[in-house]
N, CA, C and O atoms as CSV, one atom per row, in Angstrom:
chain,resi,resn,atom,element,x,y,z
A,1,MET,N,N,95.790,79.779,66.423
A,1,MET,CA,C,97.015,80.520,66.562
A,1,MET,C,C,96.705,82.014,66.580
A,1,MET,O,O,95.974,82.509,65.722
A,2,THR,N,N,97.260,82.731,67.555
A,2,THR,CA,C,97.019,84.157,67.690
A,2,THR,C,C,98.207,84.930,67.145
A,2,THR,O,O,99.355,84.637,67.477
A,3,LEU,N,N,97.928,85.904,66.321
A,3,LEU,CA,C,98.986,86.750,65.789
A,3,LEU,C,C,99.293,87.868,66.772
A,3,LEU,O,O,98.390,88.458,67.366
A,4,VAL,N,N,100.562,88.146,66.933
A,4,VAL,CA,C,100.989,89.196,67.844
A,4,VAL,C,C,101.545,90.331,67.018
A,4,VAL,O,O,102.430,90.138,66.185
A,5,SER,N,N,101.023,91.504,67.255
A,5,SER,CA,C,101.493,92.678,66.520
A,5,SER,C,C,102.811,93.158,67.100
A,5,SER,O,O,103.000,93.194,68.316
A,6,ARG,N,N,103.715,93.526,66.209
A,6,ARG,CA,C,105.012,94.037,66.655
A,6,ARG,C,C,105.054,95.567,66.597
A,6,ARG,O,O,106.111,96.170,66.784
A,7,ARG,N,N,103.928,96.175,66.342
A,7,ARG,CA,C,103.869,97.637,66.318
A,7,ARG,C,C,103.906,98.166,67.736
A,7,ARG,O,O,103.398,97.514,68.648
A,8,PRO,N,N,104.504,99.347,67.948
A,8,PRO,CA,C,104.456,99.945,69.293
A,8,PRO,C,C,103.021,100.308,69.653
A,8,PRO,O,O,102.214,100.590,68.767
A,9,PRO,N,N,102.694,100.303,70.947
A,9,PRO,CA,C,101.318,100.624,71.340
A,9,PRO,C,C,100.954,102.049,70.933
A,9,PRO,O,O,101.799,102.943,70.889
A,10,ALA,N,N,99.698,102.225,70.645
A,10,ALA,CA,C,99.213,103.559,70.283
A,10,ALA,C,C,99.372,104.484,71.480
A,10,ALA,O,O,99.253,104.028,72.617
A,11,PRO,N,N,99.636,105.770,71.261
A,11,PRO,CA,C,99.821,106.700,72.388
A,11,PRO,C,C,98.657,106.698,73.369
A,11,PRO,O,O,98.875,106.788,74.578
A,12,GLN,N,N,97.431,106.597,72.877
A,12,GLN,CA,C,96.278,106.611,73.769
A,12,GLN,C,C,96.278,105.376,74.670
A,12,GLN,O,O,95.979,105.477,75.860
A,13,VAL,N,N,96.612,104.215,74.110
A,13,VAL,CA,C,96.658,102.983,74.896
A,13,VAL,C,C,97.742,103.093,75.957
A,13,VAL,O,O,97.537,102.685,77.100
A,14,GLU,N,N,98.904,103.645,75.582
A,14,GLU,CA,C,100.002,103.797,76.527
A,14,GLU,C,C,99.627,104.775,77.636
A,14,GLU,O,O,99.932,104.523,78.802
A,15,THR,N,N,98.978,105.880,77.301
A,15,THR,CA,C,98.555,106.860,78.303
A,15,THR,C,C,97.525,106.255,79.244
A,15,THR,O,O,97.574,106.498,80.450
A,16,GLU,N,N,96.591,105.469,78.711
A,16,GLU,CA,C,95.605,104.822,79.561
A,16,GLU,C,C,96.276,103.862,80.531
A,16,GLU,O,O,95.892,103.790,81.698
A,17,ALA,N,N,97.284,103.117,80.055
A,17,ALA,CA,C,98.007,102.196,80.934
A,17,ALA,C,C,98.716,102.965,82.033
A,17,ALA,O,O,98.748,102.520,83.180
A,18,VAL,N,N,99.281,104.111,81.697
A,18,VAL,CA,C,99.967,104.931,82.698
A,18,VAL,C,C,98.957,105.440,83.721
A,18,VAL,O,O,99.230,105.420,84.921
A,19,GLU,N,N,97.803,105.893,83.263
A,19,GLU,CA,C,96.790,106.429,84.175
A,19,GLU,C,C,96.189,105.344,85.069
A,19,GLU,O,O,95.826,105.618,86.213
A,20,LEU,N,N,96.083,104.134,84.565
A,20,LEU,CA,C,95.447,103.056,85.330
A,20,LEU,C,C,96.421,102.248,86.171
A,20,LEU,O,O,96.025,101.672,87.184
A,21,VAL,N,N,97.686,102.192,85.774
A,21,VAL,CA,C,98.640,101.329,86.463
A,21,VAL,C,C,99.811,102.122,87.043
A,21,VAL,O,O,100.052,102.085,88.250
A,22,VAL,N,N,100.524,102.824,86.200
A,22,VAL,CA,C,101.769,103.465,86.622
A,22,VAL,C,C,101.522,104.623,87.584
A,22,VAL,O,O,102.173,104.699,88.626
A,23,ALA,N,N,100.608,105.516,87.264
A,23,ALA,CA,C,100.357,106.680,88.135
A,23,ALA,C,C,99.880,106.259,89.525
A,23,ALA,O,O,100.419,106.752,90.515
A,24,PRO,N,N,98.889,105.365,89.642
A,24,PRO,CA,C,98.488,104.939,90.993
A,24,PRO,C,C,99.628,104.263,91.764
A,24,PRO,O,O,99.752,104.448,92.974
A,25,ALA,N,N,100.459,103.483,91.068
A,25,ALA,CA,C,101.601,102.850,91.736
A,25,ALA,C,C,102.606,103.901,92.189
A,25,ALA,O,O,103.179,103.783,93.272
A,26,ALA,N,N,102.825,104.926,91.373
A,26,ALA,CA,C,103.747,106.005,91.735
A,26,ALA,C,C,103.220,106.787,92.935
A,26,ALA,O,O,103.990,107.168,93.816
A,27,ILE,N,N,101.922,107.024,92.970
A,27,ILE,CA,C,101.310,107.736,94.101
A,27,ILE,C,C,101.494,106.922,95.383
A,27,ILE,O,O,101.894,107.458,96.416
A,28,ALA,N,N,101.200,105.627,95.304
A,28,ALA,CA,C,101.325,104.761,96.486
A,28,ALA,C,C,102.770,104.696,96.966
A,28,ALA,O,O,103.026,104.756,98.168
A,29,ARG,N,N,103.714,104.575,96.041
A,29,ARG,CA,C,105.125,104.477,96.430
A,29,ARG,C,C,105.630,105.800,97.010
A,29,ARG,O,O,106.353,105.806,98.006
A,30,ALA,N,N,105.254,106.913,96.392
A,30,ALA,CA,C,105.673,108.224,96.896
A,30,ALA,C,C,105.105,108.461,98.290
A,30,ALA,O,O,105.795,108.992,99.159
A,31,LEU,N,N,103.869,108.076,98.506
A,31,LEU,CA,C,103.245,108.234,99.816
A,31,LEU,C,C,103.935,107.346,100.853
A,31,LEU,O,O,104.140,107.762,101.994
A,32,GLN,N,N,104.287,106.139,100.458
A,32,GLN,CA,C,105.000,105.229,101.358
A,32,GLN,C,C,106.355,105.824,101.751
A,32,GLN,O,O,106.728,105.790,102.924
A,33,LEU,N,N,107.085,106.361,100.788
A,33,LEU,CA,C,108.379,106.985,101.080
A,33,LEU,C,C,108.207,108.215,101.969
A,33,LEU,O,O,109.006,108.445,102.876
A,34,TYR,N,N,107.168,109.001,101.711
A,34,TYR,CA,C,106.884,110.196,102.509
A,34,TYR,C,C,106.637,109.820,103.965
A,34,TYR,O,O,107.123,110.490,104.876
A,35,GLU,N,N,105.882,108.748,104.182
A,35,GLU,CA,C,105.600,108.285,105.545
A,35,GLU,C,C,106.849,107.735,106.222
A,35,GLU,O,O,107.013,107.889,107.433
A,36,GLN,N,N,107.728,107.100,105.462
A,36,GLN,CA,C,108.950,106.537,106.032
A,36,GLN,C,C,109.936,107.624,106.464
A,36,GLN,O,O,110.664,107.458,107.442
A,37,LEU,N,N,109.954,108.724,105.734
A,37,LEU,CA,C,110.896,109.795,106.057
A,37,LEU,C,C,110.598,110.423,107.410
A,37,LEU,O,O,111.512,110.745,108.169
A,38,GLN,N,N,109.331,110.593,107.703
A,38,GLN,CA,C,108.929,111.173,108.984
A,38,GLN,C,C,107.478,110.778,109.248
A,38,GLN,O,O,106.628,110.962,108.377
A,39,PRO,N,N,107.179,110.244,110.421
A,39,PRO,CA,C,105.786,109.887,110.712
A,39,PRO,C,C,104.898,111.130,110.704
A,39,PRO,O,O,105.295,112.193,111.181
A,40,HIS,N,N,103.711,110.982,110.165
A,40,HIS,CA,C,102.768,112.089,110.077
A,40,HIS,C,C,101.406,111.663,110.599
A,40,HIS,O,O,101.078,110.476,110.614
A,41,ASP,N,N,100.629,112.626,111.019
A,41,ASP,CA,C,99.249,112.430,111.427
A,41,ASP,C,C,98.436,111.936,110.221
A,41,ASP,O,O,98.776,112.238,109.077
A,42,THR,N,N,97.384,111.194,110.474
A,42,THR,CA,C,96.543,110.659,109.403
A,42,THR,C,C,95.998,111.763,108.500
A,42,THR,O,O,95.923,111.584,107.284
A,43,SER,N,N,95.622,112.890,109.077
A,43,SER,CA,C,95.075,113.973,108.252
A,43,SER,C,C,96.136,114.540,107.308
A,43,SER,O,O,95.812,114.951,106.194
A,44,VAL,N,N,97.397,114.566,107.740
A,44,VAL,CA,C,98.481,115.031,106.880
A,44,VAL,C,C,98.693,114.036,105.737
A,44,VAL,O,O,98.918,114.443,104.597
A,45,ILE,N,N,98.622,112.752,106.031
A,45,ILE,CA,C,98.782,111.733,104.999
A,45,ILE,C,C,97.665,111.842,103.962
A,45,ILE,O,O,97.914,111.708,102.764
A,46,LEU,N,N,96.445,112.083,104.416
A,46,LEU,CA,C,95.333,112.243,103.475
A,46,LEU,C,C,95.534,113.463,102.581
A,46,LEU,O,O,95.270,113.408,101.379
A,47,GLN,N,N,96.000,114.559,103.164
A,47,GLN,CA,C,96.285,115.755,102.369
A,47,GLN,C,C,97.426,115.485,101.387
A,47,GLN,O,O,97.371,115.906,100.232
A,48,ALA,N,N,98.457,114.783,101.853
A,48,ALA,CA,C,99.595,114.461,100.996
A,48,ALA,C,C,99.150,113.584,99.826
A,48,ALA,O,O,99.607,113.774,98.698
A,49,ARG,N,N,98.259,112.621,100.092
A,49,ARG,CA,C,97.749,111.758,99.013
A,49,ARG,C,C,97.018,112.596,97.958
A,49,ARG,O,O,97.189,112.378,96.759
A,50,LYS,N,N,96.215,113.541,98.408
A,50,LYS,CA,C,95.483,114.397,97.468
A,50,LYS,C,C,96.456,115.234,96.638
A,50,LYS,O,O,96.304,115.350,95.422
A,51,ILE,N,N,97.449,115.811,97.299
A,51,ILE,CA,C,98.445,116.629,96.606
A,51,ILE,C,C,99.214,115.783,95.596
A,51,ILE,O,O,99.407,116.197,94.452
A,52,LEU,N,N,99.654,114.596,96.020
A,52,LEU,CA,C,100.387,113.707,95.119
A,52,LEU,C,C,99.541,113.296,93.923
A,52,LEU,O,O,100.017,113.295,92.788
A,53,THR,N,N,98.295,112.950,94.178
A,53,THR,CA,C,97.406,112.525,93.099
A,53,THR,C,C,97.258,113.619,92.053
A,53,THR,O,O,97.393,113.360,90.857
A,54,GLN,N,N,96.984,114.833,92.496
A,54,GLN,CA,C,96.817,115.946,91.563
A,54,GLN,C,C,98.109,116.216,90.794
A,54,GLN,O,O,98.087,116.416,89.580
A,55,HIS,N,N,99.220,116.220,91.503
A,55,HIS,CA,C,100.491,116.549,90.859
A,55,HIS,C,C,100.943,115.455,89.891
A,55,HIS,O,O,101.348,115.747,88.766
A,56,ILE,N,N,100.874,114.211,90.323
A,56,ILE,CA,C,101.341,113.113,89.469
A,56,ILE,C,C,100.454,112.971,88.236
A,56,ILE,O,O,100.968,112.745,87.141
A,57,PHE,N,N,99.154,113.097,88.382
A,57,PHE,CA,C,98.302,113.034,87.193
A,57,PHE,C,C,98.524,114.246,86.292
A,57,PHE,O,O,98.360,114.150,85.075
A,58,GLY,N,N,98.891,115.376,86.873
A,58,GLY,CA,C,99.269,116.541,86.060
A,58,GLY,C,C,100.524,116.254,85.254
A,58,GLY,O,O,100.624,116.649,84.092
A,59,MET,N,N,101.487,115.564,85.867
A,59,MET,CA,C,102.703,115.177,85.149
A,59,MET,C,C,102.374,114.211,84.007
A,59,MET,O,O,102.940,114.314,82.918
A,60,VAL,N,N,101.460,113.275,84.260
A,60,VAL,CA,C,101.047,112.329,83.218
A,60,VAL,C,C,100.378,113.089,82.080
A,60,VAL,O,O,100.633,112.802,80.910
A,61,ASP,N,N,99.530,114.049,82.409
A,61,ASP,CA,C,98.864,114.853,81.376
A,61,ASP,C,C,99.873,115.614,80.513
A,61,ASP,O,O,99.619,115.885,79.339
A,62,GLN,N,N,101.018,115.955,81.107
A,62,GLN,CA,C,102.058,116.661,80.357
A,62,GLN,C,C,102.968,115.697,79.592
A,62,GLN,O,O,103.902,116.128,78.917
A,63,GLY,N,N,102.693,114.393,79.700
A,63,GLY,CA,C,103.428,113.427,78.898
A,63,GLY,C,C,104.440,112.573,79.637
A,63,GLY,O,O,105.105,111.743,79.016
A,64,GLU,N,N,104.578,112.749,80.937
A,64,GLU,CA,C,105.538,111.940,81.700
A,64,GLU,C,C,104.974,110.538,81.880
A,64,GLU,O,O,103.837,110.369,82.319
A,65,LEU,N,N,105.782,109.525,81.536
A,65,LEU,CA,C,105.329,108.142,81.606
A,65,LEU,C,C,106.177,107.278,82.535
A,65,LEU,O,O,105.768,106.168,82.876
A,66,ASP,N,N,107.339,107.756,82.947
A,66,ASP,CA,C,108.252,106.966,83.765
A,66,ASP,C,C,107.845,107.014,85.233
A,66,ASP,O,O,107.703,108.090,85.814
A,67,GLU,N,N,107.660,105.834,85.828
A,67,GLU,CA,C,107.187,105.752,87.218
A,67,GLU,C,C,108.166,106.410,88.194
A,67,GLU,O,O,107.745,107.132,89.098
A,68,GLN,N,N,109.456,106.168,88.022
A,68,GLN,CA,C,110.448,106.746,88.933
A,68,GLN,C,C,110.455,108.271,88.860
A,68,GLN,O,O,110.613,108.943,89.879
A,69,THR,N,N,110.287,108.810,87.672
A,69,THR,CA,C,110.229,110.269,87.511
A,69,THR,C,C,108.973,110.823,88.162
A,69,THR,O,O,109.003,111.899,88.758
A,70,LEU,N,N,107.864,110.088,88.050
A,70,LEU,CA,C,106.616,110.518,88.688
A,70,LEU,C,C,106.763,110.523,90.208
A,70,LEU,O,O,106.294,111.445,90.874
A,71,ILE,N,N,107.409,109.500,90.754
A,71,ILE,CA,C,107.626,109.419,92.208
A,71,ILE,C,C,108.492,110.580,92.670
A,71,ILE,O,O,108.155,111.275,93.628
A,72,ALA,N,N,109.615,110.785,91.979
A,72,ALA,CA,C,110.540,111.861,92.362
A,72,ALA,C,C,109.871,113.229,92.243
A,72,ALA,O,O,110.043,114.088,93.108
A,73,GLY,N,N,109.118,113.424,91.183
A,73,GLY,CA,C,108.419,114.696,90.997
A,73,GLY,C,C,107.366,114.929,92.067
A,73,GLY,O,O,107.200,116.048,92.552
A,74,GLY,N,N,106.658,113.875,92.431
A,74,GLY,CA,C,105.638,113.992,93.475
A,74,GLY,C,C,106.247,114.319,94.824
A,74,GLY,O,O,105.741,115.180,95.544
A,75,LEU,N,N,107.341,113.633,95.174
A,75,LEU,CA,C,108.003,113.900,96.457
A,75,LEU,C,C,108.604,115.306,96.494
A,75,LEU,O,O,108.543,115.983,97.521
A,76,ALA,N,N,109.178,115.741,95.385
A,76,ALA,CA,C,109.743,117.089,95.320
A,76,ALA,C,C,108.635,118.133,95.498
A,76,ALA,O,O,108.828,119.147,96.168
A,77,HIS,N,N,107.490,117.875,94.899
A,77,HIS,CA,C,106.351,118.795,95.035
A,77,HIS,C,C,105.860,118.853,96.484
A,77,HIS,O,O,105.590,119.935,97.006
A,78,LEU,N,N,105.747,117.694,97.130
A,78,LEU,CA,C,105.341,117.666,98.546
A,78,LEU,C,C,106.327,118.440,99.417
A,78,LEU,O,O,105.925,119.198,100.299
A,79,LYS,N,N,107.605,118.247,99.166
A,79,LYS,CA,C,108.635,118.931,99.950
A,79,LYS,C,C,108.542,120.443,99.752
A,79,LYS,O,O,108.704,121.206,100.704
A,80,ALA,N,N,108.284,120.873,98.527
A,80,ALA,CA,C,108.145,122.305,98.253
A,80,ALA,C,C,106.941,122.884,98.986
A,80,ALA,O,O,107.013,123.991,99.519
A,81,ILE,N,N,105.850,122.156,99.015
A,81,ILE,CA,C,104.662,122.627,99.732
A,81,ILE,C,C,104.937,122.701,101.223
A,81,ILE,O,O,104.558,123.672,101.876
A,82,GLU,N,N,105.596,121.679,101.770
A,82,GLU,CA,C,105.944,121.716,103.196
A,82,GLU,C,C,106.828,122.914,103.513
A,82,GLU,O,O,106.647,123.571,104.538
A,83,ARG,N,N,107.779,123.195,102.638
A,83,ARG,CA,C,108.706,124.296,102.866
A,83,ARG,C,C,107.994,125.648,102.756
A,83,ARG,O,O,108.239,126.545,103.562
A,84,ASP,N,N,107.117,125.794,101.761
A,84,ASP,CA,C,106.468,127.082,101.504
A,84,ASP,C,C,105.328,127.397,102.462
A,84,ASP,O,O,105.271,128.487,103.031
A,85,ARG,N,N,104.429,126.449,102.637
A,85,ARG,CA,C,103.258,126.740,103.479
A,85,ARG,C,C,102.924,125.646,104.469
A,85,ARG,O,O,102.095,125.853,105.356
A,86,GLY,N,N,103.546,124.494,104.342
A,86,GLY,CA,C,103.309,123.404,105.285
A,86,GLY,C,C,102.042,122.627,104.969
A,86,GLY,O,O,101.131,123.124,104.308
A,87,ILE,N,N,102.011,121.422,105.447
A,87,ILE,CA,C,100.816,120.583,105.380
A,87,ILE,C,C,100.401,120.401,106.821
A,87,ILE,O,O,101.059,119.684,107.575
A,88,LYS,N,N,99.328,121.038,107.206
A,88,LYS,CA,C,98.950,121.095,108.607
A,88,LYS,C,C,98.075,119.920,109.013
A,88,LYS,O,O,97.223,119.455,108.256
A,89,SER,N,N,98.313,119.466,110.215
A,89,SER,CA,C,97.525,118.380,110.782
A,89,SER,C,C,96.215,118.924,111.328
A,89,SER,O,O,96.194,119.959,111.994
A,90,ALA,N,N,95.145,118.237,111.051
A,90,ALA,CA,C,93.852,118.628,111.618
A,90,ALA,C,C,93.880,118.463,113.127
A,90,ALA,O,O,93.226,119.220,113.844
A,91,HIS,N,N,94.626,117.485,113.617
A,91,HIS,CA,C,94.737,117.240,115.054
A,91,HIS,C,C,95.430,118.409,115.742
A,91,HIS,O,O,94.979,118.859,116.795
A,92,ALA,N,N,96.518,118.907,115.162
A,92,ALA,CA,C,97.256,120.031,115.757
A,92,ALA,C,C,96.419,121.304,115.702
A,92,ALA,O,O,96.467,122.115,116.626
A,93,ALA,N,N,95.660,121.485,114.637
A,93,ALA,CA,C,94.834,122.690,114.499
A,93,ALA,C,C,93.719,122.716,115.539
A,93,ALA,O,O,93.308,123.788,115.982
A,94,SER,N,N,93.230,121.541,115.930
A,94,SER,CA,C,92.127,121.504,116.894
A,94,SER,C,C,92.590,121.835,118.308
A,94,SER,O,O,91.760,122.096,119.179
A,95,LYS,N,N,93.892,121.829,118.552
A,95,LYS,CA,C,94.406,122.118,119.885
A,95,LYS,C,C,94.721,123.585,120.105
A,95,LYS,O,O,95.109,123.969,121.209
A,96,LYS,N,N,94.564,124.420,119.076
A,96,LYS,CA,C,94.867,125.834,119.231
A,96,LYS,C,C,93.869,126.477,120.168
A,96,LYS,O,O,92.674,126.193,120.078
A,97,PRO,N,N,94.328,127.346,121.075
A,97,PRO,CA,C,93.401,128.002,121.994
A,97,PRO,C,C,92.455,128.926,121.236
A,97,PRO,O,O,92.836,129.570,120.258
A,98,GLY,N,N,91.238,128.974,121.704
A,98,GLY,CA,C,90.246,129.853,121.090
A,98,GLY,C,C,89.551,129.233,119.896
A,98,GLY,O,O,88.569,129.790,119.406
A,99,LYS,N,N,90.025,128.110,119.420
A,99,LYS,CA,C,89.424,127.467,118.261
A,99,LYS,C,C,88.363,126.448,118.652
A,99,LYS,O,O,87.540,126.061,117.822
A,100,THR,N,N,88.375,126.011,119.902
A,100,THR,CA,C,87.393,125.009,120.314
A,100,THR,C,C,86.149,125.705,120.838
A,100,THR,O,O,86.219,126.768,121.456
A,101,ARG,N,N,85.036,125.095,120.583
A,101,ARG,CA,C,83.778,125.645,121.019
A,101,ARG,C,C,83.306,124.852,122.221
A,101,ARG,O,O,83.264,123.622,122.188
A,102,ARG,N,N,82.957,125.546,123.260
A,102,ARG,CA,C,82.525,124.852,124.472
A,102,ARG,C,C,80.997,124.800,124.520
A,102,ARG,O,O,80.309,125.788,124.262
A,103,HIS,N,N,80.505,123.638,124.853
A,103,HIS,CA,C,79.066,123.440,124.985
A,103,HIS,C,C,78.762,123.130,126.441
A,103,HIS,O,O,79.590,122.534,127.129
A,104,PRO,N,N,77.577,123.529,126.927
A,104,PRO,CA,C,77.224,123.172,128.308
A,104,PRO,C,C,77.056,121.658,128.414
A,104,PRO,O,O,76.705,121.003,127.433
A,105,PRO,N,N,77.303,121.107,129.586
A,105,PRO,CA,C,77.129,119.665,129.763
A,105,PRO,C,C,75.706,119.243,129.421
A,105,PRO,O,O,74.765,120.017,129.593
A,106,LEU,N,N,75.556,118.035,128.946
A,106,LEU,CA,C,74.231,117.520,128.619
A,106,LEU,C,C,73.346,117.488,129.855
A,106,LEU,O,O,73.811,117.198,130.957
A,107,GLY,N,N,72.106,117.780,129.668
A,107,GLY,CA,C,71.170,117.735,130.776
A,107,GLY,C,C,71.070,119.045,131.539
A,107,GLY,O,O,70.206,119.174,132.406
A,108,THR,N,N,71.904,120.001,131.255
A,108,THR,CA,C,71.801,121.306,131.926
A,108,THR,C,C,71.065,122.250,131.003
A,108,THR,O,O,71.061,122.081,129.784
A,109,ARG,N,N,70.448,123.238,131.599
A,109,ARG,CA,C,69.685,124.207,130.828
A,109,ARG,C,C,70.314,125.579,130.982
A,109,ARG,O,O,70.855,125.926,132.031
A,110,SER,N,N,70.228,126.332,129.928
A,110,SER,CA,C,70.746,127.689,130.006
A,110,SER,C,C,69.673,128.573,130.631
A,110,SER,O,O,68.518,128.165,130.754
A,111,LYS,N,N,70.056,129.778,131.022
A,111,LYS,CA,C,69.077,130.670,131.638
A,111,LYS,C,C,68.048,131.166,130.628
A,111,LYS,O,O,66.976,131.634,131.012
A,112,ASP,N,N,68.374,131.065,129.314
A,112,ASP,CA,C,67.415,131.503,128.301
A,112,ASP,C,C,66.352,130.439,128.031
A,112,ASP,O,O,65.249,130.762,127.589
A,113,HIS,N,N,66.675,129.180,128.293
A,113,HIS,CA,C,65.735,128.097,128.022
A,113,HIS,C,C,65.547,127.290,129.300
A,113,HIS,O,O,66.270,126.317,129.513
A,114,PRO,N,N,64.592,127.666,130.162
A,114,PRO,CA,C,64.400,126.946,131.437
A,114,PRO,C,C,63.826,125.564,131.252
A,114,PRO,O,O,63.613,124.848,132.230
């Protein structure tokens, strides 16, 4: 027979559970909602995941344990970043004039290297 403790979990155990289960689930859900609101380039999604991860784990470090609050806080943070400075697509940045480097076709030689 196994005895079950009726004591509340220790704060460290609860924080570890949040870091291992709740925070990653909140990040995944917030990212899913972000993608549903407007389709984004893969590079934007990767940047958004990084931003969400940093922000949501920062919220956990400050004591937030509720998954819904973490999701809402993460989405609000992403929206603020988009409004203030934007999350730029690597694909869109590569199309700017003057940013691409042109190389001579393979098999051709420059006048400096005959």
